[in-house]
C-alpha positions as CSV (number, residue, x, y, z in Angstrom):
1,M,-10.0,-20.3,22.6
2,K,-7.3,-20.4,19.9
3,L,-9.0,-23.2,18.1
4,S,-12.4,-21.5,18.0
5,I,-10.7,-18.3,16.7
6,F,-9.0,-20.2,13.9
7,L,-12.2,-22.0,12.9
8,A,-14.1,-18.7,12.8
9,L,-11.4,-17.2,10.6
10,F,-11.0,-20.1,8.3
11,H,-14.6,-21.1,7.7
12,F,-16.7,-18.0,8.2
13,S,-14.8,-14.7,7.8
14,F,-11.3,-13.6,6.9
15,V,-10.0,-10.5,8.8
16,T,-7.5,-8.3,7.2
17,N,-5.7,-5.1,8.2
18,A,-5.0,-4.1,4.7
19,I,-5.9,-0.5,3.8
20,I,-7.3,-0.4,0.2
21,H,-8.9,2.5,-1.5
22,V,-12.6,1.7,-2.0
23,G,-13.3,4.6,-4.4
24,N,-16.8,5.0,-5.6
25,G,-19.1,2.6,-3.8
26,G,-18.6,0.8,-0.6
27,G,-21.5,-1.6,-0.6
28,E,-21.6,-5.2,0.3
29,A,-20.2,-6.6,-2.9
30,E,-17.4,-4.0,-3.0
31,M,-16.3,-4.7,0.5
32,T,-16.4,-8.5,-0.1
33,T,-14.3,-8.0,-3.3
34,L,-11.7,-6.0,-1.4
35,K,-11.4,-8.6,1.3
36,L,-10.1,-11.0,-1.4
37,M,-7.1,-8.8,-2.2
38,P,-4.6,-9.7,0.6
39,G,-4.6,-13.4,-0.3
40,L,-4.0,-13.0,-4.1
41,E,-0.2,-13.2,-4.1
42,A,-0.1,-16.4,-1.9
43,W,-3.0,-17.9,-4.1
44,A,-1.0,-17.2,-7.3
45,L,2.1,-18.8,-5.9
46,A,0.2,-21.8,-4.7
47,C,-1.2,-22.2,-8.2
48,N,2.3,-22.0,-9.6
49,E,3.5,-24.7,-7.2
50,N,0.7,-27.1,-7.9
51,V,0.7,-27.7,-11.7
52,N,-2.6,-27.1,-13.5
53,L,-4.4,-26.4,-10.2
54,C,-5.8,-23.1,-11.5
55,G,-6.1,-24.1,-15.2
56,Q,-4.3,-26.1,-17.9
57,G,-0.9,-24.5,-18.3
58,I,-1.7,-21.5,-16.1
59,Y,1.3,-19.9,-14.6
60,F,1.7,-16.5,-13.0
61,A,4.8,-14.5,-13.9
62,A,6.3,-11.9,-11.6
63,K,4.6,-9.2,-13.7
64,D,1.2,-10.8,-13.1
65,I,1.8,-11.1,-9.3
66,A,2.9,-7.5,-9.2
67,F,-0.5,-6.6,-10.7
68,F,-2.2,-8.3,-7.8
69,K,-1.0,-5.4,-5.7
70,S,-2.9,-2.9,-7.9
71,Q,-5.2,-0.4,-6.3
72,I,-8.8,-1.4,-6.9
73,D,-11.5,1.2,-7.6
74,F,-15.2,0.9,-8.4
75,V,-16.8,3.0,-11.1
76,E,-20.3,3.4,-12.4
77,A,-20.9,2.1,-16.0
78,N,-22.0,5.6,-17.1
79,Q,-18.7,7.1,-16.0
80,K,-17.0,5.6,-19.0
81,R,-13.6,5.4,-17.2
82,A,-10.8,3.2,-18.6
83,L,-10.8,-0.2,-16.9
84,C,-7.0,-0.2,-16.6
85,E,-4.9,2.7,-15.4
86,P,-1.2,2.6,-14.1
87,M,-1.2,0.2,-11.2
88,K,-4.9,0.7,-10.8
89,V,-7.8,-1.5,-11.9
90,N,-11.4,-0.1,-12.2
91,L,-14.2,-2.6,-11.7
92,V,-17.7,-1.6,-12.9
93,R,-19.9,-1.5,-9.9
94,E,-23.0,-2.8,-11.7
95,S,-21.1,-6.0,-12.7
96,L,-20.8,-7.0,-9.0
97,Y,-24.6,-7.1,-8.4
98,I,-27.7,-8.9,-9.5
99,N,-30.4,-6.4,-10.2
100,D,-28.2,-3.7,-8.8
101,D,-28.9,-4.6,-5.1
102,I,-28.1,-8.3,-4.6
103,P,-24.3,-9.1,-4.5
104,K,-23.1,-11.8,-6.8
105,S,-21.7,-15.0,-5.3
106,M,-18.2,-15.2,-3.9
107,Q,-17.2,-17.3,-6.8
108,E,-18.4,-14.8,-9.3
109,L,-16.8,-11.8,-7.4
110,S,-13.5,-13.7,-7.3
111,S,-13.7,-14.3,-11.0
112,L,-14.5,-10.7,-11.8
113,L,-11.6,-9.5,-9.6
114,V,-8.9,-11.8,-10.8
115,K,-9.8,-11.6,-14.5
116,G,-10.1,-7.9,-14.3
117,I,-6.6,-7.6,-12.8
118,L,-5.1,-10.1,-15.3
119,M,-6.8,-8.4,-18.2
120,C,-5.0,-5.2,-17.1
121,A,-1.8,-7.2,-16.9
122,G,-2.2,-8.1,-20.5
123,W,-3.7,-11.5,-20.5
124,P,-5.7,-12.3,-23.7
125,A,-9.3,-13.4,-23.5
126,E,-8.5,-17.0,-24.4
127,R,-6.0,-17.4,-21.6
128,L,-8.5,-15.8,-19.1
129,A,-11.1,-18.4,-20.2
130,Q,-8.7,-21.2,-19.1
131,L,-8.4,-19.9,-15.6
132,R,-10.1,-21.9,-12.8
133,L,-10.9,-20.6,-9.4
134,H,-11.4,-23.8,-7.5
135,L,-9.5,-22.4,-4.5
136,N,-11.1,-19.8,-2.3
137,L,-8.9,-16.6,-2.8
138,Q,-9.1,-15.9,0.9
139,S,-6.5,-17.7,3.0
140,V,-5.6,-18.1,6.6
141,Q,-1.9,-17.9,7.6
142,F,-0.8,-20.0,10.6
143,T,2.3,-21.4,12.3
144,T,5.6,-19.5,12.5
145,F,6.5,-20.9,9.1
146,K,4.0,-18.8,7.2
147,I,1.8,-21.7,6.1
148,F,-1.2,-20.5,4.2
149,G,-4.4,-22.6,4.2
150,F,-6.9,-22.4,1.3
151,Q,-10.3,-23.9,1.1
152,G,-10.8,-25.8,-2.1
153,V,-13.7,-27.5,-3.9
154,D,-12.4,-31.1,-3.4
155,T,-9.7,-30.6,-0.8
156,D,-8.1,-27.8,1.2
157,L,-4.5,-26.8,0.3
158,V,-1.5,-25.6,2.1
159,F,1.3,-23.4,0.7
160,S,4.4,-21.9,2.3
161,P,7.2,-19.8,0.7
162,M,9.5,-21.5,3.3
163,L,9.0,-25.0,2.0
164,A,8.8,-26.1,-1.6
165,G,5.9,-28.5,-2.4
166,A,4.2,-28.1,0.9
167,Q,1.0,-29.7,-0.3
168,E,2.7,-32.8,-1.7
169,R,4.9,-33.1,1.5
170,L,1.7,-33.0,3.7
171,I,0.1,-35.7,1.5
172,Q,3.2,-37.8,1.9
173,A,3.3,-37.3,5.7
174,T,-0.4,-38.3,6.1
175,R,-1.0,-40.5,3.1
176,C,-4.1,-38.5,2.6
177,S,-4.7,-36.6,-0.6
178,R,-8.0,-35.0,0.2
179,F,-8.5,-33.2,3.5
180,R,-10.0,-30.3,5.4
181,I,-8.1,-28.1,7.8
182,L,-9.8,-28.0,11.2
183,S,-7.7,-25.9,13.5
184,A,-4.3,-24.6,14.3
185,V,-2.3,-23.8,17.5
186,D,1.3,-22.6,17.4
187,N,3.1,-24.9,15.0
188,Y,0.5,-27.7,15.2
189,F,-2.6,-28.0,13.0
190,R,-5.3,-30.6,12.6
191,I,-6.8,-31.9,9.4
192,S,-9.7,-34.3,8.7
193,C,-9.0,-36.8,5.9
194,L,-11.9,-37.1,3.5
195,S,-11.0,-40.6,2.3
196,D,-10.4,-42.5,5.6
197,R,-12.4,-40.2,7.9
198,Q,-9.4,-40.0,10.3
199,N,-8.3,-36.8,11.9
200,Y,-4.5,-36.1,11.9
201,L,-2.4,-33.8,14.1
202,I,0.4,-32.2,12.1
203,L,3.6,-30.7,13.5
204,A,5.6,-28.3,11.4
205,K,9.0,-29.1,12.7
206,P,12.0,-26.8,12.0
207,T,14.9,-28.3,9.9
208,T,18.0,-26.8,8.3
209,N,16.0,-26.5,5.0
210,G,13.0,-24.8,6.6
211,F,10.6,-27.3,8.2
212,E,9.0,-30.7,7.7
213,F,5.6,-32.2,8.5
214,I,5.3,-34.9,11.2
215,S,1.9,-36.5,11.4
216,R,0.0,-38.8,13.7
217,V,-3.6,-40.0,14.0
218,D,-5.5,-37.7,16.3
219,N,-8.2,-39.5,18.2
């Protein structure tokens, strides 16, 4: 049961208990955009830890990460509201849709959200243009060590504030640089290596410095 729940969360929908003001709107694109918010801080920290993952030279300062906690509101284009207010970012509702009724793709909504927030944080247009969103902004947190799992274009990624360089440490433990996270139970999780087509069972084992990854082939 735990495995099926994890798979449902990771690959199909991401459930959040965050209470975020929707403002004007409340349609499909607005709700999808709001579901991206809870994972933004972990996503930004994962980008910082993995050099150039989210763009050449892209690094999120503490000020930027604080802006990821901004209130998000949706406004109509004809309201002529300022896009940036103190700790509040206004997204134009029409920009979220194709022909005003078909929501844009998850990738497009992610870009509109992140770039809208960072614009309000003071990022210039040329820096915003360098930003890459190759990681899904939504994440799943698992194990007692606060490991966050992200879906990526070429590989999934793990990040933990309790272990520096979690992605590189996992690669070293499995000798697999490209993988997909399959499931997780307690402090164990399974990955499928995309290069050797092997499945690996990973244990996050506590140490004096946090934890370490122990891996074995899972047949």
